[in-house]
BADOKE-294947 format. One record per residue: residue in one letter; z, x negated, y negated of N, C-alpha, C, CB in turn. Coordinates in nm, 2 decimals, decimal comma, always signed. Glycine has a CB too. Example, Ala and Ser with C-alpha at 12.3 -4.5 7.8 and 13.67 -1.06 7.14 Angstrom:
<A; <+0,78; -1,32; +0,57>; <+0,78; -1,23; +0,45>; <+0,78; -1,32; +0,33>; <+0,90; -1,13; +0,45>>,
<S; <+0,71; -1,28; +0,22>; <+0,71; -1,37; +0,11>; <+0,79; -1,29; +0,00>; <+0,57; -1,41; +0,06>>,
This chain:
<X; <+5,95; -9,41; -1,91>; <+6,09; -9,44; -1,93>; <+6,15; -9,33; -2,01>; <+6,10; -9,58; -1,99>>,
<X; <+6,27; -9,29; -1,96>; <+6,34; -9,19; -2,04>; <+6,45; -9,26; -2,12>; <+6,41; -9,09; -1,94>>,
<X; <+6,46; -9,21; -2,25>; <+6,56; -9,27; -2,34>; <+6,70; -9,21; -2,31>; <+6,52; -9,25; -2,49>>,
<X; <+6,80; -9,28; -2,33>; <+6,94; -9,23; -2,30>; <+6,97; -9,13; -2,41>; <+7,04; -9,35; -2,31>>,
<X; <+7,02; -9,01; -2,37>; <+7,05; -8,91; -2,48>; <+7,16; -8,95; -2,57>; <+7,08; -8,78; -2,41>>,
<X; <+7,15; -8,92; -2,69>; <+7,25; -8,95; -2,79>; <+7,37; -8,86; -2,77>; <+7,20; -8,93; -2,93>>,
<X; <+7,49; -8,92; -2,73>; <+7,61; -8,83; -2,69>; <+7,67; -8,76; -2,81>; <+7,71; -8,91; -2,62>>,
<X; <+7,65; -8,82; -2,93>; <+7,72; -8,77; -3,05>; <+7,61; -8,77; -3,16>; <+7,84; -8,85; -3,09>>,
<X; <+7,60; -8,65; -3,23>; <+7,51; -8,64; -3,34>; <+7,56; -8,74; -3,45>; <+7,50; -8,50; -3,39>>,
<X; <+7,48; -8,84; -3,49>; <+7,53; -8,93; -3,59>; <+7,55; -8,87; -3,73>; <+7,44; -9,05; -3,60>>,
<X; <+7,50; -8,75; -3,76>; <+7,52; -8,69; -3,89>; <+7,65; -8,62; -3,89>; <+7,40; -8,60; -3,92>>,
<X; <+7,73; -8,64; -3,99>; <+7,86; -8,57; -3,99>; <+7,84; -8,42; -4,01>; <+7,95; -8,63; -4,11>>,
<X; <+7,93; -8,35; -3,94>; <+7,92; -8,20; -3,94>; <+8,02; -8,15; -4,05>; <+7,95; -8,14; -3,80>>,
<X; <+7,98; -8,07; -4,13>; <+8,07; -8,01; -4,23>; <+8,13; -8,12; -4,32>; <+8,18; -7,92; -4,17>>,
<X; <+8,27; -8,11; -4,32>; <+8,34; -8,21; -4,40>; <+8,39; -8,33; -4,32>; <+8,46; -8,14; -4,46>>,
<X; <+8,33; -8,35; -4,20>; <+8,38; -8,46; -4,12>; <+8,33; -8,59; -4,17>; <+8,33; -8,44; -3,97>>,
<X; <+8,42; -8,70; -4,17>; <+8,38; -8,83; -4,22>; <+8,28; -8,89; -4,12>; <+8,50; -8,92; -4,24>>,
<X; <+8,19; -8,98; -4,17>; <+8,10; -9,05; -4,08>; <+8,17; -9,14; -3,99>; <+7,99; -9,12; -4,16>>,
<X; <+8,11; -9,17; -3,88>; <+8,16; -9,26; -3,78>; <+8,16; -9,40; -3,84>; <+8,08; -9,26; -3,64>>,
<X; <+8,26; -9,48; -3,82>; <+8,27; -9,61; -3,88>; <+8,16; -9,70; -3,83>; <+8,41; -9,68; -3,85>>,
<X; <+8,13; -9,80; -3,90>; <+8,02; -9,90; -3,87>; <+8,05; -9,97; -3,74>; <+8,01; -10,00; -3,99>>,
<X; <+8,18; -10,00; -3,72>; <+8,21; -10,07; -3,59>; <+8,19; -9,98; -3,47>; <+8,36; -10,12; -3,59>>,
<X; <+8,22; -9,85; -3,48>; <+8,20; -9,76; -3,37>; <+8,05; -9,74; -3,35>; <+8,26; -9,62; -3,40>>,
<X; <+7,97; -9,74; -3,46>; <+7,82; -9,72; -3,44>; <+7,77; -9,85; -3,37>; <+7,76; -9,70; -3,58>>,
<X; <+7,81; -9,96; -3,41>; <+7,76; -10,09; -3,36>; <+7,80; -10,09; -3,21>; <+7,82; -10,21; -3,43>>,
<X; <+7,92; -10,06; -3,17>; <+7,96; -10,06; -3,03>; <+7,88; -9,96; -2,95>; <+8,12; -10,03; -3,02>>,
<X; <+7,86; -9,84; -3,01>; <+7,78; -9,74; -2,94>; <+7,64; -9,79; -2,91>; <+7,78; -9,61; -3,01>>,
<X; <+7,58; -9,85; -3,01>; <+7,44; -9,90; -3,00>; <+7,44; -10,01; -2,89>; <+7,39; -9,96; -3,14>>,
<X; <+7,53; -10,10; -2,89>; <+7,54; -10,21; -2,79>; <+7,55; -10,15; -2,65>; <+7,65; -10,31; -2,82>>,
<X; <+7,64; -10,05; -2,64>; <+7,66; -9,98; -2,51>; <+7,53; -9,92; -2,46>; <+7,77; -9,88; -2,52>>,
<X; <+7,46; -9,85; -2,55>; <+7,34; -9,78; -2,51>; <+7,23; -9,89; -2,47>; <+7,29; -9,70; -2,63>>,
<X; <+7,23; -10,00; -2,54>; <+7,13; -10,10; -2,51>; <+7,16; -10,16; -2,37>; <+7,14; -10,22; -2,61>>,
<X; <+7,29; -10,18; -2,34>; <+7,33; -10,23; -2,21>; <+7,29; -10,12; -2,10>; <+7,48; -10,26; -2,20>>,
<X; <+7,32; -10,00; -2,13>; <+7,29; -9,89; -2,03>; <+7,14; -9,89; -2,00>; <+7,34; -9,75; -2,08>>,
<X; <+7,06; -9,90; -2,11>; <+6,91; -9,89; -2,10>; <+6,87; -10,01; -2,02>; <+6,85; -9,89; -2,24>>,
<X; <+6,92; -10,13; -2,04>; <+6,88; -10,25; -1,97>; <+6,91; -10,24; -1,82>; <+6,96; -10,38; -2,03>>,
<X; <+7,03; -10,19; -1,79>; <+7,07; -10,17; -1,65>; <+6,98; -10,06; -1,58>; <+7,22; -10,12; -1,63>>,
<X; <+6,95; -9,95; -1,66>; <+6,87; -9,85; -1,60>; <+6,73; -9,90; -1,58>; <+6,86; -9,73; -1,70>>,
<X; <+6,68; -9,98; -1,67>; <+6,54; -10,03; -1,65>; <+6,54; -10,13; -1,53>; <+6,50; -10,11; -1,78>>,
<X; <+6,64; -10,21; -1,52>; <+6,65; -10,30; -1,40>; <+6,66; -10,22; -1,27>; <+6,77; -10,39; -1,41>>,
<X; <+6,73; -10,12; -1,27>; <+6,74; -10,04; -1,14>; <+6,61; -9,97; -1,11>; <+6,86; -9,93; -1,16>>,
<X; <+6,55; -9,91; -1,22>; <+6,42; -9,85; -1,20>; <+6,31; -9,95; -1,15>; <+6,37; -9,78; -1,33>>,
<X; <+6,31; -10,07; -1,20>; <+6,22; -10,17; -1,15>; <+6,25; -10,20; -1,01>; <+6,23; -10,30; -1,24>>,
<X; <+6,38; -10,22; -0,97>; <+6,41; -10,25; -0,84>; <+6,37; -10,14; -0,74>; <+6,57; -10,27; -0,83>>,
<X; <+6,39; -10,01; -0,79>; <+6,35; -9,90; -0,70>; <+6,20; -9,89; -0,69>; <+6,40; -9,77; -0,77>>,
<X; <+6,13; -9,92; -0,79>; <+5,99; -9,92; -0,78>; <+5,94; -10,03; -0,68>; <+5,92; -9,95; -0,92>>,
<X; <+6,00; -10,14; -0,68>; <+5,97; -10,25; -0,58>; <+6,00; -10,21; -0,44>; <+6,04; -10,38; -0,62>>,
<X; <+6,11; -10,14; -0,42>; <+6,15; -10,10; -0,28>; <+6,09; -9,97; -0,24>; <+6,30; -10,09; -0,28>>,
<X; <+6,02; -9,90; -0,33>; <+5,96; -9,77; -0,29>; <+6,05; -9,66; -0,33>; <+5,94; -9,77; -0,14>>,
<X; <+6,02; -9,60; -0,45>; <+6,11; -9,51; -0,51>; <+6,12; -9,38; -0,43>; <+6,06; -9,47; -0,65>>,
<X; <+6,03; -9,36; -0,33>; <+6,03; -9,23; -0,26>; <+6,14; -9,23; -0,15>; <+5,90; -9,21; -0,19>>,
<X; <+6,20; -9,34; -0,12>; <+6,30; -9,35; -0,01>; <+6,42; -9,27; -0,05>; <+6,33; -9,50; +0,02>>,
<X; <+6,50; -9,23; +0,05>; <+6,62; -9,16; +0,03>; <+6,72; -9,24; -0,04>; <+6,68; -9,11; +0,17>>,
<X; <+6,72; -9,37; -0,01>; <+6,82; -9,46; -0,07>; <+6,79; -9,47; -0,22>; <+6,81; -9,60; -0,01>>,
<X; <+6,66; -9,47; -0,26>; <+6,62; -9,48; -0,40>; <+6,67; -9,36; -0,47>; <+6,47; -9,50; -0,41>>,
<X; <+6,66; -9,24; -0,41>; <+6,70; -9,12; -0,47>; <+6,85; -9,12; -0,49>; <+6,66; -8,99; -0,38>>,
<X; <+6,92; -9,17; -0,39>; <+7,07; -9,18; -0,40>; <+7,11; -9,27; -0,52>; <+7,13; -9,23; -0,27>>,
<X; <+7,04; -9,38; -0,53>; <+7,07; -9,47; -0,64>; <+7,03; -9,41; -0,78>; <+6,99; -9,60; -0,63>>,
<X; <+6,92; -9,33; -0,78>; <+6,89; -9,26; -0,90>; <+6,99; -9,16; -0,94>; <+6,75; -9,19; -0,89>>,
<X; <+7,04; -9,08; -0,84>; <+7,15; -8,99; -0,87>; <+7,27; -9,06; -0,92>; <+7,18; -8,90; -0,75>>,
<X; <+7,31; -9,17; -0,86>; <+7,42; -9,25; -0,90>; <+7,40; -9,30; -1,04>; <+7,45; -9,36; -0,80>>,
<X; <+7,28; -9,34; -1,07>; <+7,25; -9,39; -1,21>; <+7,27; -9,28; -1,31>; <+7,11; -9,45; -1,21>>,
<X; <+7,22; -9,16; -1,27>; <+7,23; -9,04; -1,36>; <+7,38; -9,00; -1,38>; <+7,16; -8,92; -1,30>>,
<X; <+7,46; -9,01; -1,28>; <+7,60; -8,98; -1,29>; <+7,67; -9,08; -1,38>; <+7,67; -8,98; -1,15>>,
<X; <+7,63; -9,21; -1,36>; <+7,69; -9,32; -1,45>; <+7,65; -9,29; -1,59>; <+7,64; -9,46; -1,40>>,
<X; <+7,52; -9,25; -1,62>; <+7,48; -9,22; -1,75>; <+7,56; -9,11; -1,81>; <+7,33; -9,19; -1,75>>,
<X; <+7,58; -9,00; -1,74>; <+7,66; -8,89; -1,78>; <+7,81; -8,93; -1,81>; <+7,66; -8,77; -1,68>>,
<X; <+7,87; -9,01; -1,72>; <+8,00; -9,06; -1,74>; <+8,01; -9,14; -1,87>; <+8,05; -9,14; -1,62>>,
<X; <+7,92; -9,23; -1,89>; <+7,91; -9,31; -2,01>; <+7,90; -9,22; -2,13>; <+7,80; -9,41; -2,00>>,
<X; <+7,81; -9,12; -2,13>; <+7,80; -9,03; -2,24>; <+7,93; -8,96; -2,28>; <+7,68; -8,93; -2,22>>,
<X; <+8,00; -8,91; -2,17>; <+8,12; -8,84; -2,20>; <+8,23; -8,94; -2,25>; <+8,17; -8,78; -2,07>>,
<X; <+8,23; -9,06; -2,20>; <+8,33; -9,16; -2,24>; <+8,31; -9,19; -2,39>; <+8,32; -9,29; -2,16>>,
<X; <+8,18; -9,22; -2,43>; <+8,15; -9,25; -2,57>; <+8,19; -9,13; -2,66>; <+8,00; -9,29; -2,58>>,
<X; <+8,16; -9,01; -2,61>; <+8,19; -8,89; -2,69>; <+8,34; -8,88; -2,71>; <+8,13; -8,77; -2,62>>,
<X; <+8,42; -8,90; -2,60>; <+8,56; -8,89; -2,61>; <+8,62; -9,00; -2,70>; <+8,62; -8,91; -2,47>>,
<X; <+8,57; -9,12; -2,69>; <+8,62; -9,23; -2,78>; <+8,59; -9,20; -2,92>; <+8,57; -9,36; -2,73>>,
<X; <+8,47; -9,15; -2,95>; <+8,43; -9,13; -3,08>; <+8,51; -9,02; -3,15>; <+8,28; -9,08; -3,09>>,
<X; <+8,54; -8,91; -3,07>; <+8,63; -8,81; -3,12>; <+8,77; -8,86; -3,15>; <+8,63; -8,69; -3,02>>,
<X; <+8,82; -8,95; -3,07>; <+8,95; -9,00; -3,09>; <+8,95; -9,08; -3,22>; <+8,99; -9,09; -2,97>>,
<X; <+8,85; -9,16; -3,24>; <+8,85; -9,24; -3,36>; <+8,83; -9,15; -3,48>; <+8,73; -9,34; -3,36>>,
<X; <+8,76; -9,04; -3,47>; <+8,74; -8,95; -3,58>; <+8,87; -8,88; -3,61>; <+8,63; -8,84; -3,55>>,
<X; <+8,95; -8,84; -3,51>; <+9,08; -8,78; -3,53>; <+9,17; -8,87; -3,60>; <+9,14; -8,73; -3,40>>,
<X; <+9,18; -9,00; -3,56>; <+9,26; -9,10; -3,63>; <+9,22; -9,11; -3,78>; <+9,26; -9,24; -3,56>>,
<X; <+9,09; -9,12; -3,80>; <+9,04; -9,13; -3,94>; <+9,08; -9,01; -4,02>; <+8,89; -9,15; -3,93>>,
<X; <+9,06; -8,89; -3,96>; <+9,10; -8,77; -4,03>; <+9,25; -8,77; -4,07>; <+9,07; -8,64; -3,95>>,
<X; <+9,33; -8,82; -3,98>; <+9,48; -8,83; -4,01>; <+9,51; -8,92; -4,12>; <+9,55; -8,87; -3,88>>,
<X; <+9,44; -9,03; -4,12>; <+9,46; -9,13; -4,23>; <+9,41; -9,07; -4,37>; <+9,38; -9,26; -4,20>>,
<X; <+9,30; -9,00; -4,36>; <+9,24; -8,94; -4,48>; <+9,34; -8,83; -4,53>; <+9,10; -8,88; -4,46>>,
<X; <+9,40; -8,75; -4,44>; <+9,50; -8,65; -4,48>; <+9,62; -8,72; -4,55>; <+9,54; -8,57; -4,36>>,
<X; <+9,66; -8,83; -4,49>; <+9,77; -8,90; -4,55>; <+9,74; -8,95; -4,69>; <+9,81; -9,02; -4,46>>,
<X; <+9,63; -9,00; -4,71>; <+9,59; -9,05; -4,84>; <+9,58; -8,93; -4,94>; <+9,45; -9,12; -4,84>>,
<X; <+9,52; -8,82; -4,89>; <+9,52; -8,70; -4,98>; <+9,65; -8,65; -5,02>; <+9,44; -8,59; -4,91>>,
<X; <+9,75; -8,65; -4,93>; <+9,88; -8,61; -4,96>; <+9,95; -8,70; -5,06>; <+9,97; -8,60; -4,83>>,
<X; <+9,93; -8,83; -5,04>; <+9,99; -8,92; -5,14>; <+9,92; -8,90; -5,28>; <+9,97; -9,07; -5,09>>,
<X; <+9,79; -8,88; -5,28>; <+9,72; -8,86; -5,40>; <+9,78; -8,73; -5,47>; <+9,57; -8,84; -5,38>>,
<X; <+9,80; -8,62; -5,40>; <+9,85; -8,50; -5,45>; <+9,99; -8,53; -5,51>; <+9,86; -8,39; -5,35>>,
<X; <+10,08; -8,60; -5,44>; <+10,21; -8,64; -5,49>; <+10,20; -8,72; -5,62>; <+10,29; -8,71; -5,38>>,
<X; <+10,11; -8,81; -5,62>; <+10,09; -8,89; -5,74>; <+10,04; -8,81; -5,86>; <+10,00; -9,01; -5,72>>,
<X; <+9,95; -8,72; -5,83>; <+9,90; -8,63; -5,94>; <+10,01; -8,54; -5,99>; <+9,78; -8,55; -5,89>>,
<X; <+10,09; -8,49; -5,90>; <+10,20; -8,41; -5,94>; <+10,30; -8,49; -6,03>; <+10,28; -8,35; -5,82>>,
<X; <+10,33; -8,61; -5,99>; <+10,42; -8,70; -6,07>; <+10,36; -8,73; -6,20>; <+10,45; -8,83; -5,99>>,
<X; <+10,23; -8,76; -6,21>; <+10,17; -8,79; -6,34>; <+10,18; -8,66; -6,43>; <+10,02; -8,83; -6,32>>,
<X; <+10,15; -8,55; -6,37>; <+10,16; -8,42; -6,45>; <+10,31; -8,41; -6,51>; <+10,13; -8,30; -6,37>>,
<X; <+10,41; -8,44; -6,42>; <+10,55; -8,42; -6,46>; <+10,58; -8,52; -6,58>; <+10,64; -8,45; -6,34>>,
<X; <+10,53; -8,65; -6,56>; <+10,55; -8,75; -6,67>; <+10,48; -8,71; -6,80>; <+10,50; -8,89; -6,62>>,
<X; <+10,36; -8,65; -6,79>; <+10,29; -8,61; -6,91>; <+10,37; -8,49; -6,98>; <+10,15; -8,56; -6,88>>,
<X; <+10,43; -8,40; -6,89>; <+10,50; -8,29; -6,95>; <+10,63; -8,34; -7,01>; <+10,54; -8,19; -6,84>>,
<X; <+10,70; -8,44; -6,95>; <+10,82; -8,50; -7,00>; <+10,79; -8,57; -7,13>; <+10,88; -8,60; -6,90>>,
<X; <+10,68; -8,64; -7,14>; <+10,64; -8,71; -7,26>; <+10,61; -8,61; -7,38>; <+10,51; -8,80; -7,24>>,
<X; <+10,54; -8,50; -7,35>; <+10,52; -8,40; -7,45>; <+10,65; -8,34; -7,50>; <+10,42; -8,29; -7,40>>,
<X; <+10,74; -8,31; -7,41>; <+10,87; -8,26; -7,45>; <+10,95; -8,36; -7,53>; <+10,95; -8,22; -7,32>>,
<X; <+10,94; -8,49; -7,50>; <+11,01; -8,59; -7,57>; <+10,95; -8,60; -7,71>; <+11,01; -8,73; -7,50>>,
<X; <+10,82; -8,59; -7,72>; <+10,76; -8,60; -7,86>; <+10,81; -8,48; -7,94>; <+10,61; -8,59; -7,85>>,
<X; <+10,82; -8,36; -7,89>; <+10,87; -8,24; -7,96>; <+11,01; -8,27; -8,00>; <+10,86; -8,12; -7,88>>,
<X; <+11,10; -8,32; -7,91>; <+11,24; -8,35; -7,95>; <+11,25; -8,45; -8,06>; <+11,31; -8,39; -7,82>>,
<X; <+11,17; -8,55; -8,05>; <+11,17; -8,66; -8,15>; <+11,13; -8,60; -8,29>; <+11,08; -8,78; -8,11>>,
<X; <+11,02; -8,52; -8,28>; <+10,97; -8,46; -8,41>; <+11,07; -8,37; -8,47>; <+10,84; -8,39; -8,38>>,
<X; <+11,13; -8,29; -8,39>; <+11,24; -8,19; -8,44>; <+11,36; -8,27; -8,49>; <+11,28; -8,10; -8,32>>,
<X; <+11,40; -8,37; -8,42>; <+11,52; -8,45; -8,46>; <+11,49; -8,52; -8,59>; <+11,56; -8,55; -8,35>>,
<X; <+11,37; -8,57; -8,61>; <+11,33; -8,64; -8,73>; <+11,32; -8,55; -8,84>; <+11,19; -8,71; -8,71>>,
<X; <+11,27; -8,43; -8,82>; <+11,26; -8,33; -8,93>; <+11,40; -8,29; -8,97>; <+11,18; -8,21; -8,88>>,
<X; <+11,49; -8,27; -8,88>; <+11,62; -8,23; -8,91>; <+11,69; -8,34; -8,99>; <+11,71; -8,19; -8,78>>,
<X; <+11,67; -8,46; -8,95>; <+11,73; -8,57; -9,02>; <+11,68; -8,58; -9,16>; <+11,71; -8,71; -8,94>>,
<X; <+11,55; -8,57; -9,18>; <+11,49; -8,57; -9,31>; <+11,54; -8,46; -9,40>; <+11,34; -8,57; -9,30>>,
<X; <+11,55; -8,34; -9,34>; <+11,61; -8,22; -9,42>; <+11,75; -8,25; -9,46>; <+11,60; -8,10; -9,33>>,
<X; <+11,83; -8,31; -9,37>; <+11,97; -8,34; -9,41>; <+11,97; -8,45; -9,52>; <+12,05; -8,38; -9,29>>,
<X; <+11,89; -8,54; -9,51>; <+11,88; -8,65; -9,61>; <+11,84; -8,59; -9,74>; <+11,78; -8,76; -9,56>>,
<X; <+11,74; -8,50; -9,74>; <+11,70; -8,44; -9,87>; <+11,81; -8,36; -9,93>; <+11,58; -8,34; -9,84>>,
<X; <+11,89; -8,28; -9,85>; <+12,00; -8,21; -9,90>; <+12,11; -8,30; -9,96>; <+12,07; -8,13; -9,79>>,
<X; <+12,13; -8,42; -9,90>; <+12,23; -8,51; -9,95>; <+12,18; -8,57; -10,08>; <+12,25; -8,62; -9,85>>,
<X; <+12,05; -8,60; -10,09>; <+11,99; -8,66; -10,21>; <+12,00; -8,55; -10,33>; <+11,84; -8,70; -10,19>>,
<X; <+11,97; -8,43; -10,30>; <+11,98; -8,32; -10,40>; <+12,13; -8,30; -10,44>; <+11,93; -8,18; -10,34>>,
<X; <+12,22; -8,31; -10,35>; <+12,36; -8,30; -10,39>; <+12,40; -8,41; -10,48>; <+12,45; -8,30; -10,26>>,
<X; <+12,35; -8,53; -10,44>; <+12,39; -8,65; -10,53>; <+12,32; -8,63; -10,66>; <+12,34; -8,78; -10,46>>,
<X; <+12,20; -8,58; -10,67>; <+12,13; -8,56; -10,79>; <+12,20; -8,46; -10,88>; <+11,98; -8,52; -10,77>>,
<X; <+12,25; -8,35; -10,82>; <+12,32; -8,25; -10,89>; <+12,45; -8,30; -10,95>; <+12,35; -8,13; -10,80>>,
<X; <+12,52; -8,39; -10,87>; <+12,64; -8,45; -10,92>; <+12,61; -8,54; -11,04>; <+12,71; -8,53; -10,80>>,
<X; <+12,50; -8,61; -11,02>; <+12,46; -8,71; -11,13>; <+12,42; -8,63; -11,26>; <+12,35; -8,80; -11,08>>,
<X; <+12,34; -8,53; -11,24>; <+12,29; -8,45; -11,35>; <+12,41; -8,36; -11,41>; <+12,17; -8,36; -11,31>>,
<X; <+12,50; -8,32; -11,33>; <+12,61; -8,24; -11,38>; <+12,71; -8,32; -11,45>; <+12,68; -8,17; -11,26>>,
<X; <+12,72; -8,45; -11,44>; <+12,81; -8,53; -11,51>; <+12,77; -8,57; -11,65>; <+12,83; -8,66; -11,43>>,
<X; <+12,64; -8,56; -11,68>; <+12,59; -8,60; -11,81>; <+12,64; -8,52; -11,91>; <+12,45; -8,61; -11,80>>,
């Protein structure tokens, strides 16, 4: 018995995300069904005499169906991967925007702290000058 070839390498290539669990499960079920049908056809051919021309035609048709199924699964898997990549790119873009906004808020906060510190220092300096002026007036009157 020949095993059905794996149409898509299950290991992710480079930075590609792994195939979703649902896609893997569907692919496994599809392969099981294909294997079951192929086994049934092979048993039927063995019973009828596999050497007959009709058996060879059925075997070729079965091989063609196997290839069509492999291509179909490969196409669907790539489509799901492209959609997933698009969603990941969208999340990355939103993350970058949020990080930029957080950086801007931090910068604004630091600038506000400097302004508050400077304003407080100026206010205290002015208050000190006023207190000295009052003290000079009070000491000058005596």
